[in-house]
N, C-alpha and C positions, 0 to 999 in steps of 0.2 A: 835573867829576865823571865818573868812568869809567862807561860804559854797562855794564849787566849783560849777561852772556853769555846765549845762548838757553836753555841748560839751567837757569840760575839763575832766569830769568824763568818758565820752565815749572814749576820746583819750588816757586816761591813762589805759584803760582796756587791759588785756592780753587775746586776743581772741584765741579760739581753732580752729584748722584746720576744715574746713567745712565737710571734709570727716569723721572726728571723731564725729562731731555733728550729721551727718546723721546716723552714726552707732548706736547712742543711740535710734533711731527709727526703726532700722532694715533695713535701706536703704543702699544698696551696692554702691560701687564707680561706678560700671558700670551703675547705674541708675541715675547718676548725670551728668549734663553739667556744668562744673566748670567755674566760672567767677573770677579767681584768687583764693586766699587761703581761703576767708571768705564768698563767695557768690556762690550759685549754683542754677540751675534749676533742678527740679525732673521730670523724665520721666519714662514711661514704668511700671506703677503700676497696670496694669490689674490683676496681680497675687493676689491682695488684695480683689478682688471682693467678695469672699465668707467669708472673715474675718468679725467677728461681730464688730459693732461700739463701741467706747468708750462713755463716758459721754460727753454731749454737754452743755457747760456753756456759756450763753449769757450775755455779760456785756453791760449795757446801763447806763443812767444817768438822773439826773434832768435837767430842762431847763438851758442851759448854761448862765453864767453871766460873767462880766469882772473879777470877783474874781477868776475864774477858778475852774474846778472840778477834772481834772486828770483822765479821763476815760481810755486813752491808758496806762498811768502809772499804774493804778490799774490792767488792763488786763495783762500787762507784769509781774507785781509784784505778781498777783495771780498765774500765771503759775509757777513762781519761788517759791511761797509759797507752792503750791501743791508738787513740787519736793522736797522742804525742809522737808516736812512731809512724804516723802517716796513714793509719787505717780509718775507714769510715765505720764508726762504732756507735752503739747506743746501749743503754742499760734498761732492764725491766725489773721492777721491784714491787713488793707488796705495799699496800697502804698501812701505816701504823694504826694499831688499835688504841683507843683512848684508855682502855683498861690498864695495860702496862705503862703507858705514857704517864699516867697519874699515880701509878702504883709502884712496881718494882724497879724498872730500869730507865724511866724517863723516855725521851724522844728516840726515834728510830729512823733517822734519815742519813746515816753515815756519820763520819766524824772528821775533825780536823779540816784538812784541805781536800778531803774527798767526801763531799756532802752533796745531796740534792737540795735545791732551793726553789721557792721560798720555804725555808725550814719550818717556821712556825705554822704556816698554813697547812703544810703536809702533815705535820704532827697533830694538828687540831681538827677542824671541820673539813678542810681541804675542799673538794667539790661536792661534798654531801653524800658520797656513795654509801658509806657505812650507815648513815642515817636512813637512806632509802631502803637498804636491806633490813634494818631494824623495823621500819614502818611496814614494809611489805609482809614481813614475817608476822608482826603483831596484828596486822589486819586480818590475816587468816585465823590467828588464835581467837580474835574477837568474834569472827564469824562462826567459828565452831561453837563457842559458848552461847552466842545468840541463837544459833540453830536449835540447840537443846532447849533454851528458854522459850522459844516460839513453837514448841510442840514436838520437836525431835522426830521428824518424818524418817530420817535415816536410821533410827533406832540405835544411836550412838550410846555405848556404855561409858558413862562419865568416869568410871574407874579405870578405863583403858584408853584415855586420851594421851597420846605420846608426844604431842606437839606442844612444847612448853613455850613461854614467851622469852624474849631476849632483850638485852640492853648492852650497849658497848662500854660498860664500866665493870670494874671488879667490885662485887658487892655480895659477900658471903651470906648476908641476911636474907637474900632473895632466893637462895638455893632451894628451900622447901617452904611452901606457903599453903594456906587454905584460902581459896577465893570464893566469891559468890555469897558471902555472908550478908545478913541484913534483912532477910525477908523475901517474899515471893517476887517482888519487882527488881531485886538486885542480882538475880542469876541463880544458878544451881550450885550449891556448895560442893566443892571437891578439892582434893589435894592437887597442887601444881607447883610451879617454880619457874625460875629464870635461868637461862644459860647466857654466856657472853655472846654478843652478836657474831663474832668471828668464828664461833663454833656452830652457827646456824647452818642447816642444810641449804637454806636459801643462799648463803654466802658461797658455799661449795659449788652450788649450781651456777651462780653468776660467774664463777671463775673457770668453769668447765664448759659453759655453753658456747656453741659455735656461732650463734647469731640470735636475734631477738625471738624468732619462732622456736628455735631449739630451747631457749630459756623458758618459754611458755610451756612447751611440751614437758620439759623436765619438772617444772614446778607442779604441773598437773598430776604427776606421778607420785609426789610426796605422800607417804602414808601418815595420816595425822591421828587416827584413832581406829578402834574396832567396835563392831556392833555387839549386842548381847549374845548373838550366836557365833561370834568369832570372825566375822567377815571384815576385811580391811576397808577403811574409809579414806579416800584420797582428797587432795586439794580440789581435784576436778569434781568430786562428789559434792563438796561443800560449795562449789561454784566460785572459788576465789582466784582461780588461775589468771583470768583476764585482768582483774583489778591489780593483782600483785605484779604482773608483767608491766602494766601501765605505770606503776610506781617505780619500776626499775628501767624504764625506757631509756633514760639518760645515764643511769648508773652503769649500764653494760658497755658504754663507750669508753675506750681507754683514755686515761689522763696523761697529758704531755707536760713535762716541766723540764728542768735543766740541771746539770751539775754546776759546781762552782766555776768550772772551766768552759761552760757553755756546751757541753756534750748533751745531746737529747736524752731524756729519761722518761720512760713510761712507768707511772706509779698507779697500779690498778688492782683492786681486790686484796683481801687481807685475811685469808683463813690461817689460823694457828697451825703449826706443824706438830705440836704435841697432842692436840685434840681434834685436828682436822688435817687436810692434806698439804698445807703449808707452802703453796705456790701462788705467784701472781696469776692474773687471768690468762687464759688461753688466747683470748682476743689480743691482748697486749703483746704476748710472746710472738704470735704469728705475724702481727703487724711489724714488729721490730725486725723479724727475720726477713721480711720482704723489702724493708727500707734501708737496712744497713748491711755491710759486709760481715760485721761481727756483732752479734747480740749477746750481751752478758746478762745472765739472770741468776737469781739465787733461790735456794730452797731452804726453808727454815731449820734452825738448829743443826745437829750433827747429821752425818750421812746415814745414820741408822733411822732417822725420822724423815726429814725433808727430802733428802736425795732419793731414798727408797720410794717415797710416794710420788715424787716428781717423775721418776722413771717407770714405776709400775702402774701408776694411775694416769698422770697427766700425759705422758708420752704415748700411752696406749690410746687414750681418748682422742688426742690431737694429732696423732701420727708424727710426733716429734722424734728426732734422732740427734742427740747431742754429739758434738765432735770431740769434746774434751771436758773433763771435770777438774775443777780447782778445789783443793782441800785447804782451808785456812786453819792455821795453827799459830800459837805463840810459845816461846820457850817458857814463859811464866805459867801458862795454862798446863803445859806438859809437866812442869815441876809440881803443879797442884795435883795432877793425876799420879805423880810419884810420891805423894804423901805430905807435901809441904803446905802449910797454912798460907792464907792470903798475905799475912803480915810477915812472912818469912821468905818472900820471893826475890828480894833484892840481894844481889851478890851471886857469884858463880857457885853452882851446885850441880856438878855433872852426874853425881850419883842419883839425885832426885830426878833429873832430866832423863837419865837412862831408864829409871824405874817407871817413868810416865810414858815412854815411847810406845809401849804396846797399844795404848789407846789410838794413837795416830796410825800405827800399823794395821789395826783392825779396820779403821775407816778406809785406808788405802785398799785393803783386801776386799772390802764390801763393794767399793766402786768398780774395781777390776772384775768382780763377778758379773757385772752388767756388760762387760766388754769394752769399757771406756779407758782411754789413756788418762793418767793422773799427773797433775802438776801440783806440788805442795807449795803454797804461798805462806812463808813464815813472816808474820806481821811483826816487824822489828821494833823492839823497845830500847830506849837509851841504856837501860841497865843490862841488856844482853851482852855476853862476852863472846869474843871470837871463838873460843873453845866450845861454847854452847851451840853456836850457830853451825860450827863444823860438825858437831856430833849429830845434829838433826839431819844435815845434808848427807852425811855418811849413811845414816839409817835409811833415808829415802832411796838412795842409790841401791842399797841391798834389796829393796822391795820393788825396784823397777819404776820408781816414780821420779819424774823430773822435779827440780827444786829451784825456787827463786826467793830471794829476799824482797820484801815489800816495805817501802817507806812512804806509802801513799798518804798516811795521816799527816805527816810533816811536810811532804814535798808535792803532794797532789800527783798529777799525771807523770811528771818527771820521776817521781819515786816509784812508779809502777811500770817503768819502761822495761826493766829486766823481766818482770813477770809477763808483760805483754809479749815480749819476744819469745818466751818459752811457750806461751799459749799459741802463738802464730805457728811456731815450729811444729807443735802437736797437730794443729788443724791442717797443715799442709800435707800431712800423711794421708793415705787412703782412709776414707770415712769408716769408722769402726762399725761392726755389726752389733747392734744393740740386742742384748739378751735380757730376758725378764726372769725374775726369781721364781715365779710360779705360773702355772697354767690356770686360767680362770675356770676351766672345767673341773679342776680338783674340788673336793668338798671344802666348805669353809674351814673346818678343823685342819685339814691338810694344808691349806694355804697359810693359815695363821702359824702352824707348826714350822713350815718352811721358813717364813720370815724370822721367827724366833730363833731357830737353829742357825740359819745361814747368815743373817744380818746381825742379830744380837749376840750370838754365841751361846745360846741357852741349851740346856740338856733336854728341854721339852716344854710342854705347856700344860697347865692345870686349868681346867674349866670348872667354874663354880656351878652349883645347881641352877642358879639364875641364868648363867650363860648357856647351859645345856638346854634349858627351857626356851631361851631365845632362839637358839639354833634349830630347835625342833619346829618352831613356828615359821622360821625363815624357809625351812625345807618344805613345809606344807604350802607356803605361798609360791613355791617354785622360784626362789631367788638365790639358790645356792651358787649360781655362776657369777654373781657380782664380785667386783674387786674388793680388796681388803684395805681399810684405812685404820692403822693401829693408833690408839690413843694411849700414849706412854710418856712417862717422865722424860724430859730432855736431859736430865742431869746424870744419867747413867745409861750404859748399854743394856742394863737389866731394868726391871720395874721397881727397883729399890734405890732411892736417891743416895743412900750411904755407900753403894758399891761403885766406887770410882775406878778409873783406869780401865783395864780390860778384865772384868770379872769372869770367873769360871765357876763351874759346879752350881748352877742356879736354874730355876724354872721360872717361866713367865706365867703369872696368874691372870686369866681373863675372867673378870667378874660379871660382865654383861656384854651383849652384842646388839648394837642398834642398827636397824635397817634404814638406810638412806636410799630409797628406791629411785628418787629423782636424780640424785647425784651419781648413782650407779655403783655404790659401794656399801660394804658393811663396816661399821665402826666397832672394832674390838676394844673395849675399855679395860685397861689393865691396872693392876696395883691400886694406888690411892689417887689416881688422876682425877681431876675435877673439871667439869665443863663450865663452871662458874668460879673463876679465881677469887681470892680474897685479897685485901690490901695488907701490906706488911706493917710492922709496928711503926715505922717512919716512912710513910708513902712519899713518893716523889712530889706529889701535889703540895706538900708542905714547903717546898723550895720554889714553887712557881708563883710569880707575881707579875703585875703590870702597872706602869706608871700613868700619869695623867695624859701623856702623849700617845698612849697605846703601845708602848714598847714593852715587850715581854721579857722577863728574866727567869732563869732557873730551869728552862726547858732543855735540860741536858747540856 
């Protein structure tokens, strides 16, 4: 019998009214802003300020491969598994971006019987948060150009405007543009371009803001351009902070939905982990911690990207202290890191599996450097053999990591019970002392070097002439103490996608360093990473369709 697709499983689900889902966490109907029967925003939760936090479970993964790992699926399945064994749990995830949804990977709401629903809504427009971020960002961009057109009292150098426009789609044709063509009434001609919305500093700020006024303050600090004599121009100088915040008034409120088994799920914020900090909003995470005994949240891609930024950025800003980290892996992915092609993964291959184990080992080591206990969740596939599973478990034991098989794709919460018990066991031990990889008072170069050496395993960092120039300006602006957000490929521990497994004898090349003064970090752009992705030869959009009744097909 052929297995149902994710979207068919989701469409067949009998969802509970969102008011009833909220009640499971003690949220009253008067604290909800309803978006139909199955979606809501949560507001007015200051009453929870003195309530103790529950346990914080961070889900991360090995380096992604074409074979897939299933991190979001495990996150959802683990929350369901914790509920299955009698714990009060919820999950907090990022909102999917339309870029990859229509591009490389399709939908991002989990899979099989461990999904968040309504799946189509979440993967498409949802409650409009990403559109609000896009509009707020582009309003500021329009006001900058209008200011120059109307006389340029701020003396902005049009050649040094660093605030590009954004759109939440993958469109390589928009990376570099000349705008303002057509004559005196059409604006001042200059070079510009677009980034994807989830790489916007506005998105990063939305996900790090403690409240609406913190959001406004951070937006005001964004540096958008420089004057002819080199002075920075901010959003506050342009006068856009108030209007931008007004556009984001509702977007800052966490979104509440549910899993297929009726477990409450917060889906809020969507920064990429390869070009941004890769975590859902601080608001949603803190809310979930107050309302549940166990909050499961994920950080994008492997532990070298999402987990490092979750711990070094989000935990510092929000005062968070995880109780345990779950690292997701599959035997198939590990065999890929061992040199096997995607078409060669069926059938037992202990040699390739052993050769790929160093990648998992490195991610375990990375998480342990932060002082966190580790549970490895092996996402089981039907083609996995007993010998392969035993090999992974044996290697995890050598590294001091707990191990659990996960069958949440096929069995939902029941398939995550073993993993849930291992997580509870880790959480019942004394709370670990969270360690950070670097001290903010180090120089930017030192901080980047520490991340490259300690987390990626590099021999050092090469800074291009442009990066050196950027760092010199950052120093002149007295911003050396900001945190570091690395923009690096997700497909390798290095900055070279071809170096799979656990590469050695390499350097990380930083080609530019962008100042995100509002978000509170410096973005070190490495290798060939792009802040505006392109569509693949056969984008996922080719498979997406809708019938006369409004039923969507092909969305993963």
